[in-house]
N, C-alpha and C positions, 0 to 999 in steps of 0.2 A: 504494500500500500504506500509506503514511504517513497519508493522509487517512482511509482505512478504519479504521485503528487509533485515530485521534483521535475519529472518530464513535463507535466502540464504547465508548471511555472516557467520552464525554459521556453516552451513553445508559445505561450500566451501572447507575447508582443509581436509575433510574426504572422503576416498574412500567408507567406509561403516560406518554407525552409527545405533546402535540398542538400543532401549529402551524397557525394559521389565517391565510391570506394576506388581508390587509385592503386592500392598495394595491400597484399596480405601475405605474410610470411610466417611459416611455422618456425619456432625458435626452440633452443634446447630447454630442458627442465620444465616441460609443459607450459611454455609461454607462446603467445601469438602476438605478432606486431601487425598493425594495420594502419594505413594512411587514408585520410579522408580530405576532400575539398568541400567546404561548406559555403553555400550561398543562401541569401535570404532577402525578403522584402518586408519592410515594416508594415504592420497592420494599420496603424493610424496615419503614418507619414507617407507611406508608399516608397520610402527611400530604400535603395538597394546598396548596402555598404559593400566595400570590396570583399571579395571572397577570402576565406581563411583556410589555410592548409594546416592540418595537425596530424600527429601520429599518436596511437594508443598502444600500450602494451597491456595484455591481460595475462593473468596467471590462472591456470586451470587445476582443479583437483577433482578427480572422479567426473570429468566432463563438465564441471560447473565453474564459472568465474568466481574466484575467491579474492582477487585483487585487480585493480585497474588503475593505470597512471596515464595521463595525457601529457604530451610534449609538443611544444611549438617548433623544436629543432629535431630533425630526423636523426642526427648523430647521437643525441641524448637518448632517444628512443631505442636506437640500435644497441647502445651500451646497456640500457636497462633490460633489453630482451636477451642479452648475452650474445649478440651478433656484432661483428666488426666489419667495416668496409675497408 
């Protein structure tokens, strides 16, 4: 229920919100790295702010997400995922 409430709060100010999955990589130790490019349009203003690219690392236990971290820099996400370029 708490997650549903948080998602609704995040979505509330937007007329539209689009996330494009750009990358998904399995990482060691039951981790997954994925990259998204997010675009949106404000509900009240109609303004479309510049898109935002970010990367997320999730940790899995028994097929369920047990931890999640979001990064604005891909290199930081790669390090958290246990991957190096």
